[in-house]
PDB file of N, CA, C and O in Angstrom:
ATOM      1  N   MET A   1     -27.980   7.281 -11.619  1.00  0.00           N
ATOM      2  CA  MET A   1     -26.875   6.431 -11.230  1.00  0.00           C
ATOM      3  C   MET A   1     -26.477   6.718  -9.790  1.00  0.00           C
ATOM      4  O   MET A   1     -26.467   7.864  -9.341  1.00  0.00           O
ATOM      5  N   LYS A   2     -26.157   5.667  -9.098  1.00  0.00           N
ATOM      6  CA  LYS A   2     -25.680   5.814  -7.726  1.00  0.00           C
ATOM      7  C   LYS A   2     -24.220   5.421  -7.673  1.00  0.00           C
ATOM      8  O   LYS A   2     -23.811   4.428  -8.275  1.00  0.00           O
ATOM      9  N   PHE A   3     -23.440   6.198  -6.956  1.00  0.00           N
ATOM     10  CA  PHE A   3     -22.036   5.898  -6.764  1.00  0.00           C
ATOM     11  C   PHE A   3     -21.769   5.800  -5.273  1.00  0.00           C
ATOM     12  O   PHE A   3     -22.428   6.456  -4.467  1.00  0.00           O
ATOM     13  N   SER A   4     -20.802   4.978  -4.919  1.00  0.00           N
ATOM     14  CA  SER A   4     -20.460   4.888  -3.503  1.00  0.00           C
ATOM     15  C   SER A   4     -19.730   6.162  -3.094  1.00  0.00           C
ATOM     16  O   SER A   4     -19.031   6.765  -3.908  1.00  0.00           O
ATOM     17  N   PRO A   5     -19.888   6.570  -1.846  1.00  0.00           N
ATOM     18  CA  PRO A   5     -19.238   7.793  -1.388  1.00  0.00           C
ATOM     19  C   PRO A   5     -17.730   7.602  -1.270  1.00  0.00           C
ATOM     20  O   PRO A   5     -17.241   6.480  -1.133  1.00  0.00           O
ATOM     21  N   ARG A   6     -17.019   8.689  -1.323  1.00  0.00           N
ATOM     22  CA  ARG A   6     -15.573   8.633  -1.112  1.00  0.00           C
ATOM     23  C   ARG A   6     -15.299   8.222   0.323  1.00  0.00           C
ATOM     24  O   ARG A   6     -16.082   8.501   1.231  1.00  0.00           O
ATOM     25  N   ILE A   7     -14.185   7.562   0.504  1.00  0.00           N
ATOM     26  CA  ILE A   7     -13.797   7.170   1.856  1.00  0.00           C
ATOM     27  C   ILE A   7     -13.238   8.393   2.560  1.00  0.00           C
ATOM     28  O   ILE A   7     -12.354   9.072   2.038  1.00  0.00           O
ATOM     29  N   ASP A   8     -13.747   8.664   3.725  1.00  0.00           N
ATOM     30  CA  ASP A   8     -13.308   9.812   4.513  1.00  0.00           C
ATOM     31  C   ASP A   8     -11.814   9.707   4.816  1.00  0.00           C
ATOM     32  O   ASP A   8     -11.304   8.616   5.069  1.00  0.00           O
ATOM     33  N   ILE A   9     -11.120  10.832   4.790  1.00  0.00           N
ATOM     34  CA  ILE A   9      -9.674  10.862   5.005  1.00  0.00           C
ATOM     35  C   ILE A   9      -9.298  10.294   6.376  1.00  0.00           C
ATOM     36  O   ILE A   9      -8.215   9.732   6.534  1.00  0.00           O
ATOM     37  N   ARG A  10     -10.169  10.434   7.349  1.00  0.00           N
ATOM     38  CA  ARG A  10      -9.870   9.889   8.688  1.00  0.00           C
ATOM     39  C   ARG A  10      -9.759   8.369   8.649  1.00  0.00           C
ATOM     40  O   ARG A  10      -8.951   7.781   9.368  1.00  0.00           O
ATOM     41  N   LEU A  11     -10.573   7.736   7.808  1.00  0.00           N
ATOM     42  CA  LEU A  11     -10.496   6.285   7.682  1.00  0.00           C
ATOM     43  C   LEU A  11      -9.229   5.874   6.953  1.00  0.00           C
ATOM     44  O   LEU A  11      -8.588   4.888   7.318  1.00  0.00           O
ATOM     45  N   ILE A  12      -8.869   6.625   5.928  1.00  0.00           N
ATOM     46  CA  ILE A  12      -7.641   6.311   5.179  1.00  0.00           C
ATOM     47  C   ILE A  12      -6.424   6.464   6.077  1.00  0.00           C
ATOM     48  O   ILE A  12      -5.502   5.650   6.027  1.00  0.00           O
ATOM     49  N   ARG A  13      -6.422   7.505   6.896  1.00  0.00           N
ATOM     50  CA  ARG A  13      -5.285   7.716   7.798  1.00  0.00           C
ATOM     51  C   ARG A  13      -5.213   6.648   8.886  1.00  0.00           C
ATOM     52  O   ARG A  13      -4.128   6.344   9.381  1.00  0.00           O
ATOM     53  N   ALA A  14      -6.341   6.086   9.259  1.00  0.00           N
ATOM     54  CA  ALA A  14      -6.365   5.066  10.301  1.00  0.00           C
ATOM     55  C   ALA A  14      -5.992   3.686   9.771  1.00  0.00           C
ATOM     56  O   ALA A  14      -5.672   2.784  10.545  1.00  0.00           O
ATOM     57  N   LEU A  15      -6.032   3.528   8.474  1.00  0.00           N
ATOM     58  CA  LEU A  15      -5.808   2.208   7.870  1.00  0.00           C
ATOM     59  C   LEU A  15      -4.498   1.544   8.291  1.00  0.00           C
ATOM     60  O   LEU A  15      -4.532   0.370   8.660  1.00  0.00           O
ATOM     61  N   PRO A  16      -3.327   2.228   8.259  1.00  0.00           N
ATOM     62  CA  PRO A  16      -2.097   1.535   8.662  1.00  0.00           C
ATOM     63  C   PRO A  16      -2.126   1.024  10.098  1.00  0.00           C
ATOM     64  O   PRO A  16      -1.525  -0.008  10.398  1.00  0.00           O
ATOM     65  N   ASP A  17      -2.816   1.732  10.985  1.00  0.00           N
ATOM     66  CA  ASP A  17      -2.894   1.294  12.376  1.00  0.00           C
ATOM     67  C   ASP A  17      -3.861   0.126  12.552  1.00  0.00           C
ATOM     68  O   ASP A  17      -3.675  -0.705  13.441  1.00  0.00           O
ATOM     69  N   LEU A  18      -4.878   0.061  11.721  1.00  0.00           N
ATOM     70  CA  LEU A  18      -5.889  -0.994  11.853  1.00  0.00           C
ATOM     71  C   LEU A  18      -5.510  -2.271  11.125  1.00  0.00           C
ATOM     72  O   LEU A  18      -6.033  -3.341  11.436  1.00  0.00           O
ATOM     73  N   ASP A  19      -4.620  -2.173  10.172  1.00  0.00           N
ATOM     74  CA  ASP A  19      -4.264  -3.342   9.358  1.00  0.00           C
ATOM     75  C   ASP A  19      -3.175  -4.169  10.022  1.00  0.00           C
ATOM     76  O   ASP A  19      -2.159  -3.644  10.478  1.00  0.00           O
ATOM     77  N   ASP A  20      -3.407  -5.459  10.065  1.00  0.00           N
ATOM     78  CA  ASP A  20      -2.413  -6.417  10.533  1.00  0.00           C
ATOM     79  C   ASP A  20      -2.102  -7.336   9.356  1.00  0.00           C
ATOM     80  O   ASP A  20      -2.948  -8.141   8.966  1.00  0.00           O
ATOM     81  N   PRO A  21      -0.887  -7.230   8.777  1.00  0.00           N
ATOM     82  CA  PRO A  21      -0.565  -8.043   7.600  1.00  0.00           C
ATOM     83  C   PRO A  21      -0.687  -9.547   7.825  1.00  0.00           C
ATOM     84  O   PRO A  21      -0.779 -10.311   6.864  1.00  0.00           O
ATOM     85  N   GLU A  22      -0.689  -9.975   9.078  1.00  0.00           N
ATOM     86  CA  GLU A  22      -0.826 -11.400   9.386  1.00  0.00           C
ATOM     87  C   GLU A  22      -2.272 -11.879   9.307  1.00  0.00           C
ATOM     88  O   GLU A  22      -2.535 -13.082   9.328  1.00  0.00           O
ATOM     89  N   LYS A  23      -3.204 -10.937   9.216  1.00  0.00           N
ATOM     90  CA  LYS A  23      -4.625 -11.293   9.182  1.00  0.00           C
ATOM     91  C   LYS A  23      -5.205 -10.969   7.820  1.00  0.00           C
ATOM     92  O   LYS A  23      -4.631 -10.178   7.071  1.00  0.00           O
ATOM     93  N   PRO A  24      -6.344 -11.575   7.489  1.00  0.00           N
ATOM     94  CA  PRO A  24      -6.958 -11.319   6.183  1.00  0.00           C
ATOM     95  C   PRO A  24      -7.450  -9.871   6.057  1.00  0.00           C
ATOM     96  O   PRO A  24      -7.712  -9.194   7.051  1.00  0.00           O
ATOM     97  N   ILE A  25      -7.563  -9.434   4.830  1.00  0.00           N
ATOM     98  CA  ILE A  25      -8.037  -8.072   4.571  1.00  0.00           C
ATOM     99  C   ILE A  25      -9.459  -7.887   5.095  1.00  0.00           C
ATOM    100  O   ILE A  25      -9.835  -6.779   5.478  1.00  0.00           O
ATOM    101  N   ALA A  26     -10.246  -8.946   5.116  1.00  0.00           N
ATOM    102  CA  ALA A  26     -11.617  -8.852   5.624  1.00  0.00           C
ATOM    103  C   ALA A  26     -11.627  -8.367   7.075  1.00  0.00           C
ATOM    104  O   ALA A  26     -12.523  -7.623   7.474  1.00  0.00           O
ATOM    105  N   GLU A  27     -10.639  -8.783   7.859  1.00  0.00           N
ATOM    106  CA  GLU A  27     -10.555  -8.325   9.252  1.00  0.00           C
ATOM    107  C   GLU A  27     -10.265  -6.830   9.301  1.00  0.00           C
ATOM    108  O   GLU A  27     -10.833  -6.115  10.127  1.00  0.00           O
ATOM    109  N   THR A  28      -9.399  -6.360   8.438  1.00  0.00           N
ATOM    110  CA  THR A  28      -9.111  -4.923   8.378  1.00  0.00           C
ATOM    111  C   THR A  28     -10.368  -4.167   7.968  1.00  0.00           C
ATOM    112  O   THR A  28     -10.648  -3.090   8.494  1.00  0.00           O
ATOM    113  N   ARG A  29     -11.124  -4.730   7.031  1.00  0.00           N
ATOM    114  CA  ARG A  29     -12.356  -4.082   6.598  1.00  0.00           C
ATOM    115  C   ARG A  29     -13.352  -4.011   7.754  1.00  0.00           C
ATOM    116  O   ARG A  29     -14.042  -3.003   7.907  1.00  0.00           O
ATOM    117  N   ARG A  30     -13.440  -5.058   8.567  1.00  0.00           N
ATOM    118  CA  ARG A  30     -14.340  -5.026   9.735  1.00  0.00           C
ATOM    119  C   ARG A  30     -13.912  -3.940  10.708  1.00  0.00           C
ATOM    120  O   ARG A  30     -14.744  -3.188  11.216  1.00  0.00           O
ATOM    121  N   ARG A  31     -12.607  -3.862  10.966  1.00  0.00           N
ATOM    122  CA  ARG A  31     -12.104  -2.835  11.892  1.00  0.00           C
ATOM    123  C   ARG A  31     -12.381  -1.434  11.357  1.00  0.00           C
ATOM    124  O   ARG A  31     -12.782  -0.541  12.103  1.00  0.00           O
ATOM    125  N   LEU A  32     -12.163  -1.253  10.062  1.00  0.00           N
ATOM    126  CA  LEU A  32     -12.407   0.048   9.449  1.00  0.00           C
ATOM    127  C   LEU A  32     -13.898   0.370   9.469  1.00  0.00           C
ATOM    128  O   LEU A  32     -14.293   1.518   9.673  1.00  0.00           O
ATOM    129  N   GLY A  33     -14.715  -0.648   9.255  1.00  0.00           N
ATOM    130  CA  GLY A  33     -16.166  -0.458   9.330  1.00  0.00           C
ATOM    131  C   GLY A  33     -16.615  -0.060  10.724  1.00  0.00           C
ATOM    132  O   GLY A  33     -17.500   0.782  10.875  1.00  0.00           O
ATOM    133  N   ASP A  34     -16.012  -0.658  11.746  1.00  0.00           N
ATOM    134  CA  ASP A  34     -16.338  -0.283  13.133  1.00  0.00           C
ATOM    135  C   ASP A  34     -15.978   1.174  13.395  1.00  0.00           C
ATOM    136  O   ASP A  34     -16.742   1.911  14.018  1.00  0.00           O
ATOM    137  N   LEU A  35     -14.809   1.579  12.912  1.00  0.00           N
ATOM    138  CA  LEU A  35     -14.399   2.976  13.087  1.00  0.00           C
ATOM    139  C   LEU A  35     -15.341   3.907  12.336  1.00  0.00           C
ATOM    140  O   LEU A  35     -15.701   4.966  12.851  1.00  0.00           O
ATOM    141  N   ALA A  36     -15.743   3.530  11.132  1.00  0.00           N
ATOM    142  CA  ALA A  36     -16.685   4.344  10.360  1.00  0.00           C
ATOM    143  C   ALA A  36     -17.995   4.493  11.116  1.00  0.00           C
ATOM    144  O   ALA A  36     -18.578   5.577  11.142  1.00  0.00           O
ATOM    145  N   PHE A  37     -18.457   3.421  11.725  1.00  0.00           N
ATOM    146  CA  PHE A  37     -19.691   3.477  12.505  1.00  0.00           C
ATOM    147  C   PHE A  37     -19.535   4.440  13.681  1.00  0.00           C
ATOM    148  O   PHE A  37     -20.429   5.242  13.951  1.00  0.00           O
ATOM    149  N   GLN A  38     -18.396   4.364  14.384  1.00  0.00           N
ATOM    150  CA  GLN A  38     -18.157   5.257  15.520  1.00  0.00           C
ATOM    151  C   GLN A  38     -18.122   6.723  15.097  1.00  0.00           C
ATOM    152  O   GLN A  38     -18.548   7.602  15.847  1.00  0.00           O
ATOM    153  N   LEU A  39     -17.611   6.983  13.891  1.00  0.00           N
ATOM    154  CA  LEU A  39     -17.510   8.354  13.393  1.00  0.00           C
ATOM    155  C   LEU A  39     -18.754   8.776  12.606  1.00  0.00           C
ATOM    156  O   LEU A  39     -18.796   9.870  12.043  1.00  0.00           O
ATOM    157  N   ASP A  40     -19.763   7.906  12.572  1.00  0.00           N
ATOM    158  CA  ASP A  40     -21.004   8.166  11.841  1.00  0.00           C
ATOM    159  C   ASP A  40     -20.730   8.422  10.351  1.00  0.00           C
ATOM    160  O   ASP A  40     -21.258   9.363   9.757  1.00  0.00           O
ATOM    161  N   LEU A  41     -19.897   7.564   9.774  1.00  0.00           N
ATOM    162  CA  LEU A  41     -19.549   7.636   8.361  1.00  0.00           C
ATOM    163  C   LEU A  41     -20.039   6.375   7.663  1.00  0.00           C
ATOM    164  O   LEU A  41     -20.250   5.353   8.315  1.00  0.00           O
ATOM    165  N   PRO A  42     -20.221   6.431   6.350  1.00  0.00           N
ATOM    166  CA  PRO A  42     -20.598   5.205   5.625  1.00  0.00           C
ATOM    167  C   PRO A  42     -19.461   4.185   5.673  1.00  0.00           C
ATOM    168  O   PRO A  42     -18.285   4.542   5.602  1.00  0.00           O
ATOM    169  N   ARG A  43     -19.830   2.925   5.795  1.00  0.00           N
ATOM    170  CA  ARG A  43     -18.823   1.865   5.781  1.00  0.00           C
ATOM    171  C   ARG A  43     -18.247   1.738   4.376  1.00  0.00           C
ATOM    172  O   ARG A  43     -18.996   1.699   3.400  1.00  0.00           O
ATOM    173  N   PRO A  44     -16.925   1.673   4.265  1.00  0.00           N
ATOM    174  CA  PRO A  44     -16.334   1.518   2.933  1.00  0.00           C
ATOM    175  C   PRO A  44     -16.564   0.108   2.393  1.00  0.00           C
ATOM    176  O   PRO A  44     -16.718  -0.844   3.158  1.00  0.00           O
ATOM    177  N   SER A  45     -16.584  -0.011   1.088  1.00  0.00           N
ATOM    178  CA  SER A  45     -16.795  -1.316   0.464  1.00  0.00           C
ATOM    179  C   SER A  45     -15.565  -2.198   0.674  1.00  0.00           C
ATOM    180  O   SER A  45     -14.451  -1.709   0.864  1.00  0.00           O
ATOM    181  N   TYR A  46     -15.798  -3.505   0.633  1.00  0.00           N
ATOM    182  CA  TYR A  46     -14.687  -4.443   0.774  1.00  0.00           C
ATOM    183  C   TYR A  46     -13.687  -4.237  -0.351  1.00  0.00           C
ATOM    184  O   TYR A  46     -12.476  -4.255  -0.128  1.00  0.00           O
ATOM    185  N   GLU A  47     -14.200  -4.038  -1.571  1.00  0.00           N
ATOM    186  CA  GLU A  47     -13.314  -3.904  -2.731  1.00  0.00           C
ATOM    187  C   GLU A  47     -12.378  -2.713  -2.571  1.00  0.00           C
ATOM    188  O   GLU A  47     -11.186  -2.830  -2.855  1.00  0.00           O
ATOM    189  N   ARG A  48     -12.888  -1.574  -2.124  1.00  0.00           N
ATOM    190  CA  ARG A  48     -12.039  -0.386  -1.971  1.00  0.00           C
ATOM    191  C   ARG A  48     -11.041  -0.579  -0.827  1.00  0.00           C
ATOM    192  O   ARG A  48      -9.882  -0.181  -0.939  1.00  0.00           O
ATOM    193  N   VAL A  49     -11.485  -1.180   0.256  1.00  0.00           N
ATOM    194  CA  VAL A  49     -10.559  -1.444   1.370  1.00  0.00           C
ATOM    195  C   VAL A  49      -9.462  -2.395   0.905  1.00  0.00           C
ATOM    196  O   VAL A  49      -8.295  -2.211   1.251  1.00  0.00           O
ATOM    197  N   ARG A  50      -9.823  -3.402   0.133  1.00  0.00           N
ATOM    198  CA  ARG A  50      -8.836  -4.345  -0.386  1.00  0.00           C
ATOM    199  C   ARG A  50      -7.788  -3.621  -1.228  1.00  0.00           C
ATOM    200  O   ARG A  50      -6.593  -3.881  -1.095  1.00  0.00           O
ATOM    201  N   GLN A  51      -8.235  -2.715  -2.092  1.00  0.00           N
ATOM    202  CA  GLN A  51      -7.300  -1.947  -2.918  1.00  0.00           C
ATOM    203  C   GLN A  51      -6.358  -1.112  -2.048  1.00  0.00           C
ATOM    204  O   GLN A  51      -5.145  -1.110  -2.260  1.00  0.00           O
ATOM    205  N   LEU A  52      -6.923  -0.407  -1.075  1.00  0.00           N
ATOM    206  CA  LEU A  52      -6.109   0.458  -0.215  1.00  0.00           C
ATOM    207  C   LEU A  52      -5.137  -0.352   0.641  1.00  0.00           C
ATOM    208  O   LEU A  52      -3.993   0.057   0.835  1.00  0.00           O
ATOM    209  N   VAL A  53      -5.586  -1.495   1.152  1.00  0.00           N
ATOM    210  CA  VAL A  53      -4.713  -2.339   1.970  1.00  0.00           C
ATOM    211  C   VAL A  53      -3.567  -2.887   1.123  1.00  0.00           C
ATOM    212  O   VAL A  53      -2.420  -2.908   1.569  1.00  0.00           O
ATOM    213  N   ASN A  54      -3.870  -3.326  -0.086  1.00  0.00           N
ATOM    214  CA  ASN A  54      -2.807  -3.843  -0.953  1.00  0.00           C
ATOM    215  C   ASN A  54      -1.782  -2.763  -1.279  1.00  0.00           C
ATOM    216  O   ASN A  54      -0.584  -3.043  -1.315  1.00  0.00           O
ATOM    217  N   ILE A  55      -2.227  -1.555  -1.514  1.00  0.00           N
ATOM    218  CA  ILE A  55      -1.298  -0.443  -1.761  1.00  0.00           C
ATOM    219  C   ILE A  55      -0.454  -0.195  -0.528  1.00  0.00           C
ATOM    220  O   ILE A  55       0.768  -0.071  -0.617  1.00  0.00           O
ATOM    221  N   GLN A  56      -1.102  -0.122   0.620  1.00  0.00           N
ATOM    222  CA  GLN A  56      -0.388   0.166   1.870  1.00  0.00           C
ATOM    223  C   GLN A  56       0.606  -0.935   2.207  1.00  0.00           C
ATOM    224  O   GLN A  56       1.721  -0.648   2.642  1.00  0.00           O
ATOM    225  N   ARG A  57       0.219  -2.184   2.014  1.00  0.00           N
ATOM    226  CA  ARG A  57       1.119  -3.299   2.318  1.00  0.00           C
ATOM    227  C   ARG A  57       2.301  -3.339   1.353  1.00  0.00           C
ATOM    228  O   ARG A  57       3.422  -3.649   1.757  1.00  0.00           O
ATOM    229  N   SER A  58       2.057  -3.029   0.091  1.00  0.00           N
ATOM    230  CA  SER A  58       3.160  -3.054  -0.871  1.00  0.00           C
ATOM    231  C   SER A  58       4.151  -1.926  -0.600  1.00  0.00           C
ATOM    232  O   SER A  58       5.340  -2.071  -0.885  1.00  0.00           O
ATOM    233  N   MET A  59       3.686  -0.820  -0.061  1.00  0.00           N
ATOM    234  CA  MET A  59       4.577   0.297   0.243  1.00  0.00           C
ATOM    235  C   MET A  59       5.421   0.016   1.473  1.00  0.00           C
ATOM    236  O   MET A  59       6.497   0.592   1.632  1.00  0.00           O
ATOM    237  N   SER A  60       4.950  -0.853   2.336  1.00  0.00           N
ATOM    238  CA  SER A  60       5.685  -1.117   3.572  1.00  0.00           C
ATOM    239  C   SER A  60       6.742  -2.211   3.404  1.00  0.00           C
ATOM    240  O   SER A  60       7.594  -2.391   4.275  1.00  0.00           O
ATOM    241  N   ARG A  61       6.688  -2.952   2.269  1.00  0.00           N
ATOM    242  CA  ARG A  61       7.686  -3.991   2.016  1.00  0.00           C
ATOM    243  C   ARG A  61       8.949  -3.373   1.441  1.00  0.00           C
ATOM    244  O   ARG A  61       8.873  -2.466   0.612  1.00  0.00           O
ATOM    245  N   PRO A  62      10.101  -3.850   1.867  1.00  0.00           N
ATOM    246  CA  PRO A  62      11.336  -3.324   1.267  1.00  0.00           C
ATOM    247  C   PRO A  62      11.469  -3.791  -0.179  1.00  0.00           C
ATOM    248  O   PRO A  62      11.105  -4.916  -0.518  1.00  0.00           O
ATOM    249  N   ARG A  63      11.994  -2.912  -1.017  1.00  0.00           N
ATOM    250  CA  ARG A  63      12.205  -3.251  -2.426  1.00  0.00           C
ATOM    251  C   ARG A  63      13.538  -3.964  -2.582  1.00  0.00           C
ATOM    252  O   ARG A  63      14.503  -3.619  -1.900  1.00  0.00           O
ATOM    253  N   PRO A  64      13.611  -4.942  -3.458  1.00  0.00           N
ATOM    254  CA  PRO A  64      14.899  -5.586  -3.731  1.00  0.00           C
ATOM    255  C   PRO A  64      15.868  -4.584  -4.366  1.00  0.00           C
ATOM    256  O   PRO A  64      15.453  -3.621  -5.011  1.00  0.00           O
ATOM    257  N   ALA A  65      17.145  -4.827  -4.173  1.00  0.00           N
ATOM    258  CA  ALA A  65      18.175  -3.935  -4.711  1.00  0.00           C
ATOM    259  C   ALA A  65      18.073  -3.829  -6.225  1.00  0.00           C
ATOM    260  O   ALA A  65      18.381  -2.783  -6.795  1.00  0.00           O
ATOM    261  N   ARG A  66      17.648  -4.894  -6.874  1.00  0.00           N
ATOM    262  CA  ARG A  66      17.538  -4.859  -8.335  1.00  0.00           C
ATOM    263  C   ARG A  66      16.483  -3.859  -8.802  1.00  0.00           C
ATOM    264  O   ARG A  66      16.662  -3.193  -9.823  1.00  0.00           O
ATOM    265  N   VAL A  67      15.404  -3.757  -8.068  1.00  0.00           N
ATOM    266  CA  VAL A  67      14.372  -2.784  -8.432  1.00  0.00           C
ATOM    267  C   VAL A  67      14.933  -1.372  -8.300  1.00  0.00           C
ATOM    268  O   VAL A  67      14.697  -0.524  -9.161  1.00  0.00           O
ATOM    269  N   ASP A  68      15.667  -1.122  -7.236  1.00  0.00           N
ATOM    270  CA  ASP A  68      16.286   0.195  -7.066  1.00  0.00           C
ATOM    271  C   ASP A  68      17.259   0.491  -8.196  1.00  0.00           C
ATOM    272  O   ASP A  68      17.298   1.614  -8.698  1.00  0.00           O
ATOM    273  N   ALA A  69      18.047  -0.502  -8.606  1.00  0.00           N
ATOM    274  CA  ALA A  69      19.004  -0.303  -9.694  1.00  0.00           C
ATOM    275  C   ALA A  69      18.271   0.003 -11.005  1.00  0.00           C
ATOM    276  O   ALA A  69      18.700   0.867 -11.770  1.00  0.00           O
ATOM    277  N   LEU A  70      17.183  -0.696 -11.259  1.00  0.00           N
ATOM    278  CA  LEU A  70      16.410  -0.432 -12.471  1.00  0.00           C
ATOM    279  C   LEU A  70      15.786   0.960 -12.448  1.00  0.00           C
ATOM    280  O   LEU A  70      15.724   1.638 -13.473  1.00  0.00           O
ATOM    281  N   LEU A  71      15.326   1.377 -11.275  1.00  0.00           N
ATOM    282  CA  LEU A  71      14.778   2.735 -11.152  1.00  0.00           C
ATOM    283  C   LEU A  71      15.869   3.782 -11.374  1.00  0.00           C
ATOM    284  O   LEU A  71      15.628   4.810 -12.007  1.00  0.00           O
ATOM    285  N   ASP A  72      17.065   3.520 -10.853  1.00  0.00           N
ATOM    286  CA  ASP A  72      18.184   4.435 -11.086  1.00  0.00           C
ATOM    287  C   ASP A  72      18.470   4.568 -12.576  1.00  0.00           C
ATOM    288  O   ASP A  72      18.706   5.669 -13.074  1.00  0.00           O
ATOM    289  N   LEU A  73      18.449   3.449 -13.280  1.00  0.00           N
ATOM    290  CA  LEU A  73      18.679   3.481 -14.726  1.00  0.00           C
ATOM    291  C   LEU A  73      17.565   4.224 -15.458  1.00  0.00           C
ATOM    292  O   LEU A  73      17.822   5.032 -16.350  1.00  0.00           O
ATOM    293  N   ALA A  74      16.330   3.940 -15.069  1.00  0.00           N
ATOM    294  CA  ALA A  74      15.185   4.528 -15.762  1.00  0.00           C
ATOM    295  C   ALA A  74      15.110   6.042 -15.578  1.00  0.00           C
ATOM    296  O   ALA A  74      14.772   6.773 -16.509  1.00  0.00           O
ATOM    297  N   PHE A  75      15.426   6.503 -14.373  1.00  0.00           N
ATOM    298  CA  PHE A  75      15.263   7.932 -14.079  1.00  0.00           C
ATOM    299  C   PHE A  75      16.590   8.687 -13.985  1.00  0.00           C
ATOM    300  O   PHE A  75      16.623   9.845 -13.570  1.00  0.00           O
ATOM    301  N   TYR A  76      17.671   8.031 -14.368  1.00  0.00           N
ATOM    302  CA  TYR A  76      18.994   8.664 -14.371  1.00  0.00           C
ATOM    303  C   TYR A  76      19.327   9.296 -13.015  1.00  0.00           C
ATOM    304  O   TYR A  76      19.816  10.424 -12.956  1.00  0.00           O
ATOM    305  N   THR A  77      19.066   8.580 -11.952  1.00  0.00           N
ATOM    306  CA  THR A  77      19.339   9.110 -10.613  1.00  0.00           C
ATOM    307  C   THR A  77      20.683   8.634 -10.067  1.00  0.00           C
ATOM    308  O   THR A  77      21.086   9.021  -8.970  1.00  0.00           O
ATOM    309  N   ALA A  78      21.366   7.802 -10.830  1.00  0.00           N
ATOM    310  CA  ALA A  78      22.695   7.321 -10.437  1.00  0.00           C
ATOM    311  C   ALA A  78      23.495   7.078 -11.715  1.00  0.00           C
ATOM    312  O   ALA A  78      22.923   6.939 -12.796  1.00  0.00           O
ATOM    313  N   PRO A  79      24.806   7.028 -11.585  1.00  0.00           N
ATOM    314  CA  PRO A  79      25.604   6.719 -12.777  1.00  0.00           C
ATOM    315  C   PRO A  79      25.213   5.349 -13.342  1.00  0.00           C
ATOM    316  O   PRO A  79      25.061   4.388 -12.587  1.00  0.00           O
ATOM    317  N   PRO A  80      25.051   5.257 -14.652  1.00  0.00           N
ATOM    318  CA  PRO A  80      24.632   3.981 -15.253  1.00  0.00           C
ATOM    319  C   PRO A  80      25.572   2.826 -14.922  1.00  0.00           C
ATOM    320  O   PRO A  80      25.124   1.687 -14.784  1.00  0.00           O
ATOM    321  N   GLN A  81      26.871   3.103 -14.794  1.00  0.00           N
ATOM    322  CA  GLN A  81      27.814   2.027 -14.495  1.00  0.00           C
ATOM    323  C   GLN A  81      27.503   1.385 -13.141  1.00  0.00           C
ATOM    324  O   GLN A  81      27.574   0.166 -12.985  1.00  0.00           O
ATOM    325  N   ARG A  82      27.161   2.227 -12.175  1.00  0.00           N
ATOM    326  CA  ARG A  82      26.845   1.690 -10.847  1.00  0.00           C
ATOM    327  C   ARG A  82      25.570   0.860 -10.887  1.00  0.00           C
ATOM    328  O   ARG A  82      25.497  -0.213 -10.287  1.00  0.00           O
ATOM    329  N   ALA A  83      24.572   1.361 -11.595  1.00  0.00           N
ATOM    330  CA  ALA A  83      23.303   0.629 -11.672  1.00  0.00           C
ATOM    331  C   ALA A  83      23.507  -0.725 -12.360  1.00  0.00           C
ATOM    332  O   ALA A  83      22.965  -1.737 -11.916  1.00  0.00           O
ATOM    333  N   VAL A  84      24.272  -0.740 -13.421  1.00  0.00           N
ATOM    334  CA  VAL A  84      24.519  -2.005 -14.134  1.00  0.00           C
ATOM    335  C   VAL A  84      25.297  -2.962 -13.241  1.00  0.00           C
ATOM    336  O   VAL A  84      25.015  -4.160 -13.220  1.00  0.00           O
ATOM    337  N   ALA A  85      26.269  -2.445 -12.511  1.00  0.00           N
ATOM    338  CA  ALA A  85      27.050  -3.294 -11.589  1.00  0.00           C
ATOM    339  C   ALA A  85      26.127  -3.908 -10.536  1.00  0.00           C
ATOM    340  O   ALA A  85      26.266  -5.083 -10.194  1.00  0.00           O
ATOM    341  N   GLU A  86      25.194  -3.123 -10.027  1.00  0.00           N
ATOM    342  CA  GLU A  86      24.249  -3.647  -9.029  1.00  0.00           C
ATOM    343  C   GLU A  86      23.345  -4.718  -9.640  1.00  0.00           C
ATOM    344  O   GLU A  86      22.974  -5.676  -8.962  1.00  0.00           O
ATOM    345  N   LEU A  87      22.997  -4.564 -10.892  1.00  0.00           N
ATOM    346  CA  LEU A  87      22.159  -5.571 -11.541  1.00  0.00           C
ATOM    347  C   LEU A  87      22.906  -6.878 -11.762  1.00  0.00           C
ATOM    348  O   LEU A  87      22.306  -7.953 -11.739  1.00  0.00           O
ATOM    349  N   LEU A  88      24.198  -6.788 -11.975  1.00  0.00           N
ATOM    350  CA  LEU A  88      24.993  -7.995 -12.222  1.00  0.00           C
ATOM    351  C   LEU A  88      25.289  -8.783 -10.952  1.00  0.00           C
ATOM    352  O   LEU A  88      25.579  -9.978 -11.011  1.00  0.00           O
ATOM    353  N   VAL A  89      25.217  -8.118  -9.813  1.00  0.00           N
ATOM    354  CA  VAL A  89      25.465  -8.786  -8.534  1.00  0.00           C
ATOM    355  C   VAL A  89      24.168  -9.458  -8.085  1.00  0.00           C
ATOM    356  O   VAL A  89      23.090  -8.879  -8.215  1.00  0.00           O
ATOM    357  N   ARG A  90      24.270 -10.659  -7.567  1.00  0.00           N
ATOM    358  CA  ARG A  90      23.092 -11.373  -7.097  1.00  0.00           C
ATOM    359  C   ARG A  90      22.550 -10.745  -5.819  1.00  0.00           C
ATOM    360  O   ARG A  90      23.313 -10.270  -4.977  1.00  0.00           O
ATOM    361  N   ASP A  91      21.218 -10.746  -5.681  1.00  0.00           N
ATOM    362  CA  ASP A  91      20.595 -10.320  -4.428  1.00  0.00           C
ATOM    363  C   ASP A  91      20.907 -11.330  -3.346  1.00  0.00           C
ATOM    364  O   ASP A  91      20.971 -12.528  -3.620  1.00  0.00           O
ATOM    365  N   PRO A  92      21.103 -10.864  -2.107  1.00  0.00           N
ATOM    366  CA  PRO A  92      21.378 -11.821  -1.016  1.00  0.00           C
ATOM    367  C   PRO A  92      20.192 -12.682  -0.709  1.00  0.00           C
ATOM    368  O   PRO A  92      20.260 -13.533   0.178  1.00  0.00           O
TER     369      PRO A  92
END
């Protein structure tokens, strides 16, 4: 069996700088592939780059207040009354 190699940590660390959310993920994959070539590393697969870009992009988006309130309720990080009050108020 053949498996694809792990993506080098240098490529993962470069991903936020190479990714432009306004452009398709394929462009980010090309940029990452160019960097891999310069570093004499295997080019990462499109599928893995797509997964990493989606994770990175979702982490950079602000969460709605309702999600924070639900997390507070789930993990008991705030008084339940406050979390429920935040859930009852509409998001702006």
